[in-house]
C-alpha positions as CSV (number, residue, x, y, z in Angstrom):
1,M,0.0,0.0,0.0
2,K,1.6,3.2,-1.1
3,L,1.0,6.3,1.1
4,P,-0.6,9.6,-0.3
5,P,2.5,11.9,-0.7
6,L,0.8,14.9,1.4
7,L,0.6,12.6,4.3
8,V,4.3,11.6,3.9
9,Y,5.4,15.2,3.6
10,T,3.2,16.5,6.6
11,V,4.6,13.5,8.8
12,L,8.0,14.4,7.8
13,R,7.7,18.0,8.2
14,L,6.1,17.4,11.8
15,L,9.0,15.2,12.7
16,A,11.2,17.8,11.5
17,F,9.7,19.8,14.3
18,L,9.4,17.7,17.3
19,V,12.6,15.9,17.1
20,P,14.7,18.7,17.7
21,L,11.9,20.3,20.6
22,A,12.5,17.0,22.1
23,V,16.1,17.1,22.1
24,M,16.3,20.5,23.3
25,W,14.0,19.7,26.2
26,L,15.8,16.4,27.2
27,F,19.5,17.7,26.8
28,F,19.2,21.3,27.7
29,P,17.7,21.9,31.1
30,I,17.6,25.9,30.7
31,F,14.9,25.0,27.5
32,R,12.8,23.5,30.1
33,E,12.2,27.1,31.9
34,Y,12.2,28.8,28.1
35,W,9.9,26.6,26.6
36,W,9.1,29.3,24.0
37,L,12.7,29.7,22.9
38,A,12.9,25.9,22.6
39,A,10.2,26.0,20.2
40,L,11.4,29.1,18.1
41,F,14.8,27.2,17.6
42,A,12.9,24.0,16.6
43,A,10.9,25.9,14.3
44,L,14.0,27.3,12.5
45,I,15.8,24.1,12.6
46,G,12.7,22.2,11.2
47,M,12.1,24.8,8.4
48,S,15.9,24.4,7.5
49,I,15.4,20.6,7.5
50,S,12.4,20.6,5.4
51,L,14.5,23.4,3.0
52,L,17.5,21.0,2.5
53,F,16.0,17.5,2.8
54,L,12.3,17.3,2.1
55,R,12.2,18.9,-1.4
56,A,11.3,15.7,-3.2
57,P,8.2,14.6,-1.2
58,L,7.3,18.2,-1.2
59,S,7.5,18.3,-5.1
60,Q,5.4,14.7,-5.2
61,A,2.7,16.4,-2.9
62,S,2.6,19.6,-5.0
63,R,2.2,17.6,-8.1
64,E,-0.4,15.4,-6.9
65,L,-2.3,18.4,-5.9
66,Y,-2.1,20.0,-9.2
67,E,-3.1,16.8,-11.0
68,R,-6.0,16.1,-8.8
69,R,-7.1,20.0,-9.4
70,A,-6.4,19.9,-12.9
71,G,-8.7,16.9,-13.1
72,S,-11.5,18.0,-11.3
73,S,-11.4,21.1,-13.3
74,R,-11.4,19.5,-16.8
75,N,-14.2,16.8,-15.9
76,S,-16.8,19.6,-14.3
77,E,-18.7,21.6,-16.8
78,T,-18.4,25.5,-16.8
79,D,-21.5,27.9,-16.3
80,E,-20.8,29.0,-20.0
81,D,-20.9,25.5,-21.2
82,V,-24.5,24.9,-19.5
83,E,-25.6,28.1,-21.0
84,D,-24.9,27.6,-24.3
85,Q,-26.5,23.8,-24.1
86,A,-29.6,25.5,-22.7
87,G,-29.7,28.3,-25.4
88,S,-29.0,25.8,-28.3
89,G,-31.5,23.3,-27.0
90,A,-34.7,25.9,-26.6
């Protein structure tokens, strides 16, 4: 079973934030007191990790979203098509 790329990217992105946060809380006692600073540093580290290492999952997720949206817009009729059909059938 293949997981959806958006789910994979979301889980990896969360791990890129939560792992540095847990490491800072466990190994640096000052961050237990200043939890907001640990969260800020974890967000910066997570963003850096995602920019460096999660480029392929991001492009797969973006490609799937684009294909899904482009496919749904091609299959649905627009207002102009419905009006043209109604006008020619009357």
